[in-house]
N, C-alpha and C positions, 0 to 999 in steps of 0.2 A: 592628216590635217595640213593645210597649207601654212606657210610661214612668210611673214613680210617684215621688213625692217622699217620702222617709223623714225623719222627725224623731227625733233622739236628743239627750238632754241631755248636757252636758259631764261631769257627775258619773258618768253611766253609762259614758261612754267611759273615764274614769279607772279605774273598777272593772274594765272589761275589760282595760285595760293592766296593772293590778295582777296580774290572773290570768295573762295571756299572756306577760308579760315575765320570768317566772321570777326574781323578786327585784330586777330593775333598778328597778322602781317599788315602793317599800316599802308595807306594809299601812297605815302611818299617814299616807300621802300625802293632802294636803289641797289641793283645787282653789282657786286664787287668781284665775285668769282664763282665758279661752279666746278664740280668734280663728282666722280663715282667712287664709292667706298670700295676699298680692296678687301675689307674684312666682313662687311655686311652685304651679302648678295642682293643685287637689284636696288640698292639704296643710293640716292642722289643727294649731294649736299650743295647748298647754295650759301655763299657768304653775302649777307645783305646788310646795308646800312640804312638807318632811319633816325631822323631827329626825334621822333616820337618815343623811341626806346630810351632816350637819355633821361626821361622823366618817369619811367616805369620801374619803380623800386622793387617790384616782384620779380623782375628779370635779372637782378644783380646777384651774382654768385658770391660765395665766401671770399674768393680771391679778388673781388672788386670788378671782374669782367662780367659780361652778360652770359647768362645760362643759354645753352643751345635750345632751340625750339624745334621739337619734333612734331611733324604733321603727317597724318595718315588718313586716307580717304577709303572707306569701304561701303559700297552701296550708297545709302543716303545718310551715312554718318561720317563725321569728321572728328578725328582725334587730334588734340593739341596737348603737348606735354613739354614742360620745361624741367630739366633735370632736377630731381629732389622734390618736386611738387607732385600732387596726385594727377594722373592723366584725366583729361576732361573730354568726354564724347558729347558732341552737339549734332543736331539735325543739320544736314547739308542743304544748300538751296536746291530747288528743283532745276533739273537740267533743261536746257532749251529743247523744245519739241521740234522734230523734223516736219517740214511743210510739204515735202514732195511725195 
C-alpha cells in the first residue's frame, strides 16, 4: 500500500470543526494554538477562543475554567464530549459530492 504525507493548517481544521460540530464550535472561534498529543496517538489539540463560550454555563468546569471539548468524526456521525458530561453522537452533514 502506498503512503503519502498530507499537510493541513490548523485554521483549516478549525473551519472543518466549525462545520461538522453542529454548533459546538461557534462561528466566531479563533485559533490560539495547536499541537499533537504525546500521550494519545494521532490526537490533535487546538486551543480556541470564542466570546460565545463565555455564556455557556454547561462548559464551565468545577475549577471555574472551561471543560475541554472532544470532537470525533466517524463515517457520518460526529461525537462531541465535554469532560464529565455524556458523549453525544449526532448525524454529520453530507459531504460535498465530486463533480468530475
